[in-house]
N, C-alpha and C positions, 0 to 999 in steps of 0.2 A: 525637836523630837529626839528621843534617845538614840545615840550613835549605834547601839547594838541593832536597833530596828533597821536603820539605814543599811548596815552591813549585811543583814539578812537578805536584803533585796539587791545586793551587789553594788551598793552606793557608798561613797565616802561621805556624802552629805548632799545638800541641794546643789544642783548645777546652776548655770547662769545662761539666760537666753538673750541673744541680740541678733538682729538681722541687718540688712543694708539700710532699711528705713530708720531703724533705731540708731544706727551709727551716724546717719546723716542728720538726724534730729539733734543728737549730742553735739555734732560739729556746728550746726546752725545756732543753737543756744549759746554755746561757748563763744562763738564769734560775736553775738549780740552783747554778751557780757563784756568781752574785751573792748567793744566799741562804746561802753559806758551807757547802755540803754536801760530803760525800765522794762523788765521782762516779767510776764505773768504766765505761770504754768497752772492750768486748772483742769479738773476732772473729778469724776465721782470717787468715792472712797475706794481704796484698794487697787486703783488703776496703775500704781507704780510711779507716782509723781516724785516721791522722795528718792526712790532707786534711780530714776532718770537723772535727777539733779546730782546725785553722788557721782554718776558717770561723767557729768559735765565738769564737776570739780576735778576729777582725775585727769580729764583731757586738758585741763588748764595748768597742770603742774609742770612748770618749766624750771629746771635747776637754777637757783640764784634769783629767779624772778617769780617765785610762787605768789599767787594772788593773796592779798590780805582780805580775809573773809570775816565779816562781822555778823554773827548770828544773834538776832534780837531774841533773848531768852524768855522774856515775859510771857507767861501763860494767859494773862488777862488781856487777850487781843482786843476785846470789845472796848477796853478802857485805855488802850495804848495810844499815846499821843506823840507828836513829832519830837517834843522835848526829850522824851525817854529814848527815842531812837538816836538822837544826836548824842546824848550822854553815852549810849552804848558804843557808838563809833569812837568817841574820845578814849574811853577806857580800853578798847580792844586794839587800837593802833598806836597808842602812846603810853607813857608813864605819867602823864599829866592827869590832874583831877578836873572834871567838868566845871566850868565857871557857873556860878549861881545865876547871874544875870542872863536872860534869854539872848539878848543881842550879843553880849560878850561870848556866850557859849557858841553861838552860830559862827561868829568870826573865828573862834578858836578851832572849830572843827573844819572850817573851810581851809584854814592855814595848814592844819595837820594833814588833811587829805591831799591838799595841793602839793605839799612837800613830798608825799609818797608818789602821787600820780604824775606830777609834772617833773619834779626834780629827779626822783629816783626811777621814774617810768615804771611804777608798779601798778597792777590792777587792783583796785579796791572795790569790793562787792559787799553790799548789805543784803543779808538773806533773812526773810521773814516767812516762816511756815504758818499754816492755819490762817493764811491771810484773808480768807473769805469772812473771817470774824471781825476784821478791821472796820472801823467806821469809815464811810465814804469820804468824809472830810479829812481823815488821816491820810488816805491815799492821795487826795489832792495836795495835801501839805508835803507829802513825800516828793511828788512831782515838782512842786515849787522849790523845795530844798535842793533838788538835783540841779537846778538851774543856776546856782551860785557859781562864781568863777574865781580862778586864781591865776595870776600872770596871763590873763587873757584867754584862758582855757575853760570851757564849759561844755558839757557837764564833766565833773571830775571823777565820778564813780558810777557804778551800776547798782541797781536794786533788783533783786529777784523775789517776786511774790509767788508763793506756792499755796494753793488752796483748792477747795471744792468749787462746784459750778457757780455758786453765788458770787464768786470773785469776779468772773467775767461780767456779770450784770452790774456790779459796782463800778468797774472800770469804764463800762460803756455809758454810765450815767452822765458823765461830763465829757464833752468833745475834746477839751484840751488835754484830758488824761488819756482818752481812747486813742487819739491821734499820735500820742507820744509813747505808746506802749506796744511792745512786741508780744502778742498773745499766742500761746500754744495751748490748744484744747485737746486733751487726751480722751478721744472717744472714737467709736467705730466709724462714724461719718467721716472722720479725718484719717482713717486707715490705722488707727491705734487699736491693737488687740482685737482684730477681727476674728471670726471663727477659725479661719485657717491658721492665723498667728497664735491663737490660743492652743491649737493642736500642737504646733511647733514648740511652744513654750513648755507644755507638759512633757514632750519628748526630751527637750534639752535639760529640764530641771530634774526629771525622775527617770530618764533612760528607759531601760527595759522592765522597770517595775510595773508598768502598765502596758497591756497589749494595745494594738491599734483601736480595737473596738472600745476599750475603756477610755482612751484619749478622746475619741470622737464623741462619746456620750458625755464625758465630763465637760468638754468644750461647749457642748450644747446647753448644759445646765448652768455653768458658771461663766460670768461675763467679765471677771476681773482676776488678775494674778493672785491677789490675796484670798479670794474665795476659792480659787483652784487649790492653793497651798493648804488651806484649812481642810477642804474636803478630801484631798488625796491623803494627807497625813493622818486624818481620822481613820480612813480605811486601811492604810498601811498598818496601823496599830492593831486593827481588827484582824487583818490577814495574818500578821505575825503571831498573834495569840492562837490562831487556828492552824499554824504551821503551813500556811499558803505562801508561795514565793512570787506570785504575779497577780496583779489586779486585772479583772475582766470587766466588761460592761455591766455585768450583774451586780457588781459592788456599788453601782450608782443608779440603782432602780429608782424610778419616780412614779408618782401617781399619773394616770393616763393624761389627765388634763394638764398637769404640770409639764409632762413630757411634750405634749402638743404645743404648749405656749413657748417652751424653751427652744424647741426645734424651729418654730416660726421665727422667733427672734434671731436665731443664728443663721437660718438659711432662706428666709422669705416666707410669705403667706402660703398656707396650706388650706385650700378650700375643702369644705365637706364633700363636694363632688369628687375631688381627687382622692380623698380618703375612702369614700364609698366605693369608688371604682377599684381601688387596690384591695378592698375587703370583699368585693363581690356582693355588695349590699346596696342600700339606698341612703341618700343624704339624711332622710328623716330618721333612719336607724342610727346613724352616726350622731345626730343631734340628741337622741334619747339616751345613747350611751354616755355622751359627754355630760349630760345633766343628771346622770345616775338613775334614770328611770328604766333603763334596759340593762340588766346585769348579764343576761344570757349571751349577748353578742359582744361583751367587753373584750374577751380574748381575741376575737377575730379583728376587732378594730385596733387593738394593741399590736397585733402581728402586722397589720397593714401599715401602721405608723412606723414600726421598726423597718419595714421594707422601704418606705419612702425615705426614711432617715439614711439608710445605707446608700440608696440611689443618689440622693442629693450630695452626700459626702463624697462619693466617688466622682460625681460631676465637678464638684469644687476642686478636688485634688487634681483632676485631669486639666481643669482650667489653669490651675497654679503651675503645673508642669509645662503647659503650653506657653504661658507667660515667661517662664524662666528660659525656655529654649529660644524664644524669640528675642 
């Protein structure tokens, strides 16, 4: 986004968010990589997998012993085979050309990695993004390739696979791969980007450009960092054009049914009985409003939903403060 727009809202640019859980996750993954493990980081689009891995790489930078990182650049992941991966390793960690014969190339790469990992005591990491597109047999071959040894040491290097949810399914398909893989799933069930953390993320990245109501509303609508960034910056441009210097909840208005679904996803189920009680009406009326057959009571149900939203957010924030104090 244009720097002038950021400055209009008192920002130098996007901030960066991390909490204790994030820092611990970075440490855990960095330790697995240092121990030459097969690591899989999976999650839906926009959940911050690549950003997380960048922080892992930073955490592993030790002067004089920086890890040797091989990024497999091929974009045709569906057709990627172990031979291409081996060739990429040879080209990235040496001045040698990959041998043409498969057996010779395998021996070559084991020697090269062994010299770095065992003799020089360097960490060698092979990194493959969009790994959910890999054929399952390629993942099995990666596991087998890691089991080669040099001077009695095995494995010699780590492999980090980063991809969307199907990656976990492919890894689980074969027990010998599943049992040798350290898997990290970035989803709310595992504490990643929960509603409260999304609120914190918005505050850390955009500061006072959004008031608390806007942060809460946006966190209910958007389930991923990428979706948050897209929606915030679209509205910052709109506000800048109108001479407005702070985003409020009104900038993130939703259709009633969308609001209802988003709030349920973020804070738990909302029964029509609860909504009817807050609106001073009946569950049948709520149902008719939701299906669009009762327009007259729409504003009352909308106000009731906003009331429930505020109450649940206050409750979550109080719970978070209590947990921190304990």
